[in-house]
Each structure stands twice: as C-alpha cells, then as structure tokens.
C-alpha positions as YAML, in Angstrom:
chain: A
units: angstrom
residues:
- id: 1
  name: UNK
  ca: [107.23, 68.75, 50.18]
- id: 2
  name: UNK
  ca: [107.26, 70.46, 53.47]
- id: 3
  name: UNK
  ca: [109.70, 73.23, 54.66]
- id: 4
  name: UNK
  ca: [109.72, 74.06, 58.40]
- id: 5
  name: UNK
  ca: [111.99, 74.30, 61.46]
- id: 6
  name: UNK
  ca: [112.85, 71.45, 63.71]
- id: 7
  name: UNK
  ca: [111.20, 73.35, 66.56]
- id: 8
  name: UNK
  ca: [107.86, 73.04, 64.85]
- id: 9
  name: UNK
  ca: [108.18, 69.37, 63.74]
- id: 10
  name: UNK
  ca: [105.42, 68.11, 66.11]
- id: 11
  name: UNK
  ca: [102.76, 69.20, 63.69]
- id: 12
  name: UNK
  ca: [103.89, 66.49, 61.26]
- id: 13
  name: UNK
  ca: [104.18, 63.57, 63.61]
- id: 14
  name: UNK
  ca: [100.79, 62.19, 62.59]
- id: 15
  name: UNK
  ca: [101.64, 62.00, 58.90]
- id: 16
  name: UNK
  ca: [103.52, 58.67, 59.27]
- id: 17
  name: UNK
  ca: [103.77, 56.14, 62.01]
- id: 18
  name: UNK
  ca: [107.61, 56.42, 62.06]
- id: 19
  name: UNK
  ca: [107.81, 60.26, 62.13]
- id: 20
  name: UNK
  ca: [107.75, 60.45, 65.95]
- id: 21
  name: UNK
  ca: [110.80, 58.19, 66.11]
- id: 22
  name: UNK
  ca: [112.56, 60.00, 63.23]
- id: 23
  name: UNK
  ca: [112.00, 63.48, 64.61]
- id: 24
  name: UNK
  ca: [112.80, 62.18, 68.10]
- id: 25
  name: UNK
  ca: [116.22, 61.14, 66.86]
- id: 26
  name: UNK
  ca: [116.79, 64.57, 65.24]
- id: 27
  name: UNK
  ca: [115.95, 66.28, 68.52]
- id: 28
  name: UNK
  ca: [117.81, 64.04, 70.87]
- id: 29
  name: UNK
  ca: [121.01, 63.04, 69.03]
- id: 30
  name: UNK
  ca: [124.09, 65.26, 69.13]
- id: 31
  name: UNK
  ca: [123.94, 65.80, 65.37]
- id: 32
  name: UNK
  ca: [126.93, 68.06, 65.24]
- id: 33
  name: UNK
  ca: [129.11, 65.35, 66.79]
- id: 34
  name: UNK
  ca: [128.04, 62.65, 64.24]
- id: 35
  name: UNK
  ca: [130.65, 61.77, 61.71]
- id: 36
  name: UNK
  ca: [129.74, 61.98, 58.04]
- id: 37
  name: UNK
  ca: [128.29, 58.71, 56.84]
- id: 38
  name: UNK
  ca: [125.49, 56.29, 57.63]
- id: 39
  name: UNK
  ca: [123.95, 55.90, 61.13]
- id: 40
  name: UNK
  ca: [121.27, 53.42, 62.07]
- id: 41
  name: UNK
  ca: [118.29, 54.72, 63.95]
- id: 42
  name: UNK
  ca: [115.70, 51.84, 63.75]
- id: 43
  name: UNK
  ca: [117.10, 48.90, 61.78]
- id: 44
  name: UNK
  ca: [116.27, 49.37, 58.05]
- id: 45
  name: UNK
  ca: [113.16, 51.41, 58.70]
- id: 46
  name: UNK
  ca: [114.90, 54.57, 59.78]
- id: 47
  name: UNK
  ca: [118.49, 55.57, 59.16]
- id: 48
  name: UNK
  ca: [120.44, 58.85, 58.95]
- id: 49
  name: UNK
  ca: [123.11, 59.97, 56.49]
- id: 50
  name: UNK
  ca: [125.33, 62.87, 57.65]
- id: 51
  name: UNK
  ca: [126.76, 64.90, 54.76]
- id: 52
  name: UNK
  ca: [129.30, 67.71, 54.84]
- id: 53
  name: UNK
  ca: [130.52, 69.23, 51.61]
- id: 54
  name: UNK
  ca: [130.87, 72.32, 49.51]
- id: 55
  name: UNK
  ca: [127.47, 73.00, 47.81]
- id: 56
  name: UNK
  ca: [127.11, 72.57, 44.10]
- id: 57
  name: UNK
  ca: [125.53, 75.05, 41.71]
- id: 58
  name: UNK
  ca: [122.02, 74.93, 40.46]
- id: 59
  name: UNK
  ca: [123.30, 73.77, 37.08]
- id: 60
  name: UNK
  ca: [125.22, 70.91, 38.64]
- id: 61
  name: UNK
  ca: [122.28, 69.63, 40.73]
- id: 62
  name: UNK
  ca: [120.07, 66.85, 39.33]
- id: 63
  name: UNK
  ca: [116.57, 66.09, 40.47]
- id: 64
  name: UNK
  ca: [116.24, 62.74, 42.24]
- id: 65
  name: UNK
  ca: [113.36, 60.71, 43.61]
- id: 66
  name: UNK
  ca: [112.93, 57.75, 45.91]
- id: 67
  name: UNK
  ca: [110.23, 55.05, 46.10]
- id: 68
  name: UNK
  ca: [110.90, 53.24, 49.38]
- id: 69
  name: UNK
  ca: [111.95, 56.08, 51.63]
- id: 70
  name: UNK
  ca: [110.78, 59.51, 52.68]
- id: 71
  name: UNK
  ca: [113.59, 62.08, 53.17]
- id: 72
  name: UNK
  ca: [113.76, 64.46, 56.13]
- id: 73
  name: UNK
  ca: [116.67, 66.71, 55.20]
- id: 74
  name: UNK
  ca: [117.75, 68.87, 58.17]
- id: 75
  name: UNK
  ca: [120.41, 71.53, 57.52]
- id: 76
  name: UNK
  ca: [122.89, 71.81, 60.44]
- id: 77
  name: UNK
  ca: [125.11, 74.60, 59.00]
- id: 78
  name: UNK
  ca: [125.19, 76.65, 55.86]
- id: 79
  name: UNK
  ca: [122.21, 77.08, 53.51]
- id: 80
  name: UNK
  ca: [121.01, 74.24, 51.27]
- id: 81
  name: UNK
  ca: [119.03, 75.68, 48.33]
- id: 82
  name: UNK
  ca: [117.05, 72.57, 47.38]
- id: 83
  name: UNK
  ca: [115.28, 72.32, 44.01]
- id: 84
  name: UNK
  ca: [111.80, 70.79, 43.90]
- id: 85
  name: UNK
  ca: [109.40, 69.56, 41.23]
- id: 86
  name: UNK
  ca: [106.38, 67.28, 41.45]
- id: 87
  name: UNK
  ca: [107.53, 63.83, 40.25]
- id: 88
  name: UNK
  ca: [104.43, 63.54, 38.01]
- id: 89
  name: UNK
  ca: [105.79, 66.52, 36.05]
- id: 90
  name: UNK
  ca: [109.27, 65.07, 35.43]
- id: 91
  name: UNK
  ca: [109.59, 64.04, 31.80]
- id: 92
  name: UNK
  ca: [113.35, 63.64, 31.32]
- id: 93
  name: UNK
  ca: [114.71, 60.60, 33.24]
- id: 94
  name: UNK
  ca: [118.46, 60.26, 32.93]
- id: 95
  name: UNK
  ca: [118.68, 56.91, 34.72]
- id: 96
  name: UNK
  ca: [116.46, 53.92, 35.33]
- id: 97
  name: UNK
  ca: [115.28, 53.42, 38.88]
- id: 98
  name: UNK
  ca: [118.05, 51.82, 40.98]
- id: 99
  name: UNK
  ca: [116.24, 49.63, 43.52]
- id: 100
  name: UNK
  ca: [119.44, 48.84, 45.48]
- id: 101
  name: UNK
  ca: [120.06, 52.56, 46.07]
- id: 102
  name: UNK
  ca: [116.35, 53.64, 45.94]
- id: 103
  name: UNK
  ca: [117.05, 56.50, 43.54]
- id: 104
  name: UNK
  ca: [116.30, 57.74, 40.05]
- id: 105
  name: UNK
  ca: [117.66, 60.96, 38.43]
- id: 106
  name: UNK
  ca: [116.08, 63.37, 36.03]
- id: 107
  name: UNK
  ca: [117.36, 66.07, 33.65]
- id: 108
  name: UNK
  ca: [114.33, 68.31, 34.23]
- id: 109
  name: UNK
  ca: [114.82, 71.74, 35.80]
- id: 110
  name: UNK
  ca: [113.33, 72.20, 39.25]
- id: 111
  name: UNK
  ca: [110.01, 74.14, 39.33]
- id: 112
  name: UNK
  ca: [111.20, 76.05, 42.35]
- id: 113
  name: UNK
  ca: [114.12, 76.51, 44.72]
- id: 114
  name: UNK
  ca: [113.89, 76.46, 48.47]
- id: 115
  name: UNK
  ca: [116.62, 78.15, 50.50]
- id: 116
  name: UNK
  ca: [116.79, 76.00, 53.65]
- id: 117
  name: UNK
  ca: [118.83, 77.53, 56.45]
- id: 118
  name: UNK
  ca: [120.43, 75.82, 59.45]
- id: 119
  name: UNK
  ca: [117.74, 74.55, 61.84]
- id: 120
  name: UNK
  ca: [115.20, 73.99, 59.09]
- id: 121
  name: UNK
  ca: [114.25, 70.87, 57.19]
- id: 122
  name: UNK
  ca: [112.69, 69.86, 53.90]
- id: 123
  name: UNK
  ca: [110.51, 66.76, 53.96]
- id: 124
  name: UNK
  ca: [110.29, 64.98, 50.64]
- id: 125
  name: UNK
  ca: [107.78, 62.25, 49.89]
- id: 126
  name: UNK
  ca: [108.16, 59.79, 47.01]
- id: 127
  name: UNK
  ca: [105.98, 62.17, 44.92]
- id: 128
  name: UNK
  ca: [108.62, 64.94, 45.28]
- id: 129
  name: UNK
  ca: [111.63, 65.07, 42.97]
- id: 130
  name: UNK
  ca: [114.30, 67.15, 44.66]
- id: 131
  name: UNK
  ca: [117.84, 68.46, 43.95]
- id: 132
  name: UNK
  ca: [119.78, 68.89, 47.25]
- id: 133
  name: UNK
  ca: [123.14, 70.16, 48.28]
- id: 134
  name: UNK
  ca: [123.01, 73.44, 46.27]
- id: 135
  name: UNK
  ca: [124.78, 76.39, 47.86]
- id: 136
  name: UNK
  ca: [123.93, 80.01, 47.07]
- id: 137
  name: UNK
  ca: [127.24, 81.30, 45.74]
- id: 138
  name: UNK
  ca: [129.06, 83.69, 48.07]
- id: 139
  name: UNK
  ca: [131.64, 85.51, 46.05]
- id: 140
  name: UNK
  ca: [133.50, 83.16, 43.74]
- id: 141
  name: UNK
  ca: [133.09, 79.96, 45.84]
- id: 142
  name: UNK
  ca: [130.15, 77.84, 47.03]
- id: 143
  name: UNK
  ca: [129.29, 77.68, 50.71]
- id: 144
  name: UNK
  ca: [129.83, 74.62, 52.93]
- id: 145
  name: UNK
  ca: [126.83, 72.59, 53.87]
- id: 146
  name: UNK
  ca: [126.45, 70.21, 56.80]
- id: 147
  name: UNK
  ca: [123.18, 68.30, 57.07]
- id: 148
  name: UNK
  ca: [121.56, 65.10, 58.15]
- id: 149
  name: UNK
  ca: [119.18, 63.21, 55.92]
- id: 150
  name: UNK
  ca: [116.84, 60.88, 57.82]
- id: 151
  name: UNK
  ca: [115.44, 58.18, 55.58]
- id: 152
  name: UNK
  ca: [112.07, 56.84, 56.73]
- id: 153
  name: UNK
  ca: [110.69, 53.70, 55.20]
- id: 154
  name: UNK
  ca: [107.34, 54.43, 53.37]
- id: 155
  name: UNK
  ca: [105.93, 51.08, 54.41]
- id: 156
  name: UNK
  ca: [107.42, 51.24, 57.96]
- id: 157
  name: UNK
  ca: [105.66, 50.28, 61.16]
- id: 158
  name: UNK
  ca: [106.71, 51.57, 64.57]
...
C-alpha cells in the first residue's frame, strides 16, 4: 500500500508499465466533471470508477481484495479513512472470490486506518486488503466522499 499526493505520483511510474497512463489520466482529466460511474481509459486494462456518497463507519466497512487489478484510489473531496491489512494476514473470508467482479470480502478488522484527504491517493496492490469509503464522523452524520478509483490490470501491457 502507498499513500501519497497526486503531485508526487511520478515517483511510482516505474512500478508498473501502465502506471504512466493511469496517472496521466488522473492528471489530465477533469475529474470533478466526471459523472459517477464507470469510465474507460485504456480498454479493459485501465478504467476509472467515480464514486460520490456518504461515508460509512469503520464498523460498516469490510476489507476487500482484488486479484486482477491494482487500485489507485484518489480522493477528490472529503476524507476517506481507508482500512488496510496485509492480505496474507486475513483469516476470516466472508465470501468466495468473485472472478466476474474481481473481489473477495473479509470479516477481519483492518490492522490500520489511513485518513486520505482530497488530493491524495492510496495505491492498493493485490496483496493489500482494504476497506474504503469510511468517513470520520463529524457530529452525528458521516461526511460526503467523492473519489475516483482507477483500476489497473496487473498483467497489463502499455
């Protein structure tokens, strides 16, 4: 897992052949104008999902992992307090792996929480279980989160 700001993303471009294209999209697209939903970037190798919702509580969040895609989760507004735990330490699967959706959920508690403010991203590899869309409670209600999740194919070629 990596936490950093989009302004410093160049240091990660060499980690994967598709990262230059993925981070290029994040820097060049008008992300605030994108409607919630799925947006193609590079056929099935890179796509973006824009989400806008009220954050959930830590208790409501479930750890998830992916096998085929790396997540670059960039927060556009609000704070996303994402849970994290090494996948190798997850011992309580609550679902089987769903290959069509590339996801599996766990009942384990995250080992740590990362408050990710607007302009920052978390990069999750297949070895990282993560629980996104958690809002630090402000008063009696959760905060609103708007983010873009760029999915990068693990086996992708430029």
